[in-house]
N, C-alpha and C positions, 0 to 999 in steps of 0.2 A: 337783188337781181341774180339770176343764174349766170354762170360764166359766159361771156362774150354775147349773150343774147338779152334782149329787153324782155324779161320774164321775172315775175314776182311770185313768191310762194305765199299764198293767202292762208293756208291751213295745213296742218300735218297731223292727222290723227290715225293711230293704229298704222295700217299699211296704205292709208289713203292720204293722198296729197293734192291740193288745189293750186292750180297755177293761172296766173293772168298775164297774157302777152300784151305788148304795147307795139306801137308803130315805129319808133326810132326815126321820126321825122326831123331833118336838120333844119330847124326854123326857130325863130323867136317864139318863145312859149306863151307870150300874151297876145291872145287873138284880137285884143281891141287896139293893139299898137299899129302905128303907121308902118313900122318895119314889117310887121307880119303880114299886113294887108299887101304891102309891095312885093313881098316875097311869094305870096300865095295867089294873088289875083292874075292868074295866067291861064292860057287854054290847055295847060298840060295837066296829065294826071299826076297825083301824088301818091305813090305807093309805098314810100318809106323804105325800110330795110327788112321788114318782117310782115309783108303781106301774106296772109293765109287763105285768101279767097280766089278760087278758080274762076268765078263768075264775074270778074270786074275788069275783064279785058287787059290783065297783066300777062306777062309770058308764062305759059303753064309750067315749063321746065323750072323757071325760078321759083314759082309758088310751090311746086312739089319739092324743090330743094329746100325751101324755108320750112316745109312740114317736117322733112327728114331731120333738119338741124334741131327744130323743136323736140322731136322724139329723142334724139341724141342727149340733148341737154336735160331733158326729164330724167333719162336713165342715169346721167352723171350726177344729178341731184339725189337720186334714189341711192346711189352707190354707198354713202356714208351710213345708211340705215343700220346695217350690220357691221359695226365697228371692228369686230374680230374676224370678218371674212379674210380669208388669205387667197382666194382666187374668185374670178368672176362668177363661177357657178354658185358661190354662196352668197352672193349680193342679191338685192331685190331689183327687179327690172320689169318693165312692160315690154310686150311683144309688138303691139301695135296701137295705133291711135285710129279711132273711128270718126268719121266725118259724115254728115247728111247734107242732102240738098234742101235747104231751108225754104219753105214755102209760104210762111205766115198762116199756117193752120194750127191743127192740134193733134195731128197724127203722132203716135208713139212708136219708135222703131225699137223693137226688142232684139238687142244684138245677139243674145244667146240662142234665140230661135231661128235666126236667119243664117243661111250660108254665106260665106265671104264672097264678095263680089267686087269687081272693078267699077260698077256703076253705083254711086251712092243712092241711097234710099231717099225718097221725098218725104220729109218728117221734120218736125220742129222740136222733137225730144227724143232722147235715147235712154234706155235702161240696160243694165247688165248686172249679173251677180258673179261673173268671172273674175278671177284674179289674173293679173298680167296684161291688163289692157287699160286703155283711157278713152274718154268720151270728150270730144272737143265741139264747142258751140261758137260760131263766128258772129261777131256783132260790128256795128259801127254807128251806134246810138241806142238800139234796142236793148232790153234788159236780159242779161244772161244769168241763169240760176243753175247751181249744181246741188245735188242732194246725196246724202249718205246716211244709211241705216246700219249702225254697227251691229246690231243682233243678227241681221240677215247678210251683212256684207254687200248688200245692194247699193248700187250708185246710179245717178241719173244726171243728165244735162239737158237743159231746157232753154229754147229761144223764145222769148216773150216780148214781142212788140205790142202795139196797142190792139192789133187784131188777134194776136195769140191770147192776150189777156182777156179780150172780149170772148173769144172761143172757148176758154177754159182749159188751155193747154196745161196750166200748172196743176189743177186739181186731177186732171187726166193722168199726169205723170205720177202724182202721189198715189193714185188708186193702184199703180202697179207694184206698190210695196206691200209687205205683209202687215197684218194687224199688230203683230208683237214687236215692240221696240219703237224707241223715239227715232224720229228722222230729223237730220240737221241739214240746213241749207245756208248756201252762201251766194250773195249777190255781186256780180262783177261790175266792172265799169260800164256805165250807161249814161244816157243824157239826163240832165237835171230839169226839174220842173221850170226853173227861170229860163232855160234855153228850148224849151220844147212848146212853141207856140202852134196851135192848130185852129182850125174852123170849129165852132161849137158843135156842128154836126158830127165831128168826131167823137165828142164827148157823149152825144146822144146815142150813137152806135155802140160805144164802149159800155155805157150804162145798161142798154137793152141786152147786149151780149152777156154781161155779167149776170143779169136777171135770168137769162135762159139756161146759163151753165151753173147757176147758183154757186158762183165762185167767190161771193162775198156774203157777210151776214144780211139777212133780211131786212134789218133796220137801216143798214147802209143803202139799200136799193129801193127803199119805199118811195122815194121821190128825188128829184133832182137837186133839192135844197141840201139834204144831208150829204149826198155824194159830193156836190160842189164845195161844201165846207171842209171836207177831208182832202179832196184831190184836185181842186179847180182854183185858179186865180185869174184875175183880169191881167191881160198882158200889159206889162209895164210901159211898153213903147206906145200904147194906144189909150192909156188912161185919161188923157187930156184931149183926146181927138173926138170931134163930133160926128165923124163919118160913120154911117150905119155899117158899112163894111168892116171898119176897124173895131167897132164895138162887138162885132160878132167873134173877134179873135180872143182866145183864152190860152192859158198854159196849163198842162196836165202833168201831174206827179206820177209818172209811170213806175219809178222804183217803189214808191209808197204803196201803190195799188198792187205791185207784185208781192211786196212784204205781207200786206194785209191778207191778199189771197193765200199766201203760205201759212199764215197764222190760222186763218179760217178752216184750213185744211188739216190742222193739227201739227204742223212742222215748226220746229224750233229755228229760228233765224239766228245764225251765229255772228254775222256782222249786222248791226243795226242800221247801218247807213252805206251807200255805194262808196267804193274806194276814191272815186273821182268822176267828174263830169266829162264825157266823151266829147262834148262840143267845146267847152271852155279850155280844156287841157289838151294842147297840141301833141303831147306825148302819145295820144291816142287817136284812133280813126274816128271820123264823124262824117256820115253821109249828109247830114244837114249842113255842116260847116262846108263841106265840099260844094254843095248846091249853092250856098249864099256867096262863096267866092268864085262861082261859075267855072269850076273845075270839071272836066268831063267824068272823072272817076277818082275813087280813093281806094284804099285797101280795106282788109277786115282783120281785126284781132280776134283772139279766142279766150274763152274761159274754159279750162280744162280740168278734169277730174280723173285721176289715175288710181287704180288699185294695184299695187306692186305684188309680184310673186317671184319665187326662186326660179331663175331662168339660166340656161346655158348658152343662149344665142342672144343676138342683138334684136333690134326692133324692125317692124314692118308696118305699112300703113294700109287701110282699107276704106 
C-alpha cells in the first residue's frame, strides 16, 4: 500500500503506473460472520475512509479531499522513479487526475481533445496520450479496466458493468488506439461470479448486446448454450429450490466476459484474474453488499492509470 492510504500498485511499466484504491472500512472482514452482519446491518451509509464518489450522498468536500489525497499519494509513489533526482523538478509527477460521470454506456471521453472543465463528461471510458496525468474509473462491483500501449504512450480507463459489456465499451475504447503495437490491460477489483446473482433476462440482454457490438467471438455468441458454458452458472442458493422464480436466477462471470472481450479485441491481459471480489472482501466497496445489508449508500473505489512526466508543480484535478 502507498503511505497512509489504502492504495496498491498493480503494475509499473515505463512511466506508467496502475493503482487500485480500497475502502478502509473498519469492520470484520468475513462478510458471512455474525459480527460483520451486526456491524453492518444498520440504516447508516458506510463510506469508509477513502470514498471517491461524489454521487453517493457523501460530503462533497470530504470526497474532493480524498481525491486530492490520492493525487498526492500517487506523486509520492512516483517520486523514487528518478533515484538520482536532486530536486522536485527532476522527479516524475502527474499534474491532475481525470474523472467522468459514469452512466453505464459506451461513450469514450478523449481527454486530449477536450478543454478542461469543472463539469465531468458523461462517459464510461477515457483515453489520453499526454504525459503528466491520470485516468480514474470508480466502481463498487462493476469491472474496471485500464489499458496501456507502450509504442504510442496511449492509456485508457474503462468502466464495464453488464450494460457496458453488452454495449461494447471495451472494443470501443480499444478502437481509439493505433494499430501499431501491443496493448496491455489490467482488471481491477470487481464482483465475482459466485456473488453476482441476476435474473436470466440480464443474461439474455447481455448476450444480445454482445452480438450487436461483436464484442465476443462468433462461436461464443451463436447460442445461449455456448455462452452459458463459459459465463453462466446456476445460483448455488437456488439449486435445490423448486420455485420457478428461484430457478430463473443465475450467476454471471463479468470479469471473465471482460477478459474475453479484451482478448477478442487483440489486447493482452496482464493479470489473468481480478485481485479480489468486491462483494466478499470488505476492504472494498460493494453496491450489492450494501443493498443486501439494507444500507442507504456506500462509497466508490477507483482503478487508476497514470503516465508520469517531468513536472515543476504539484497536481490538480478535473
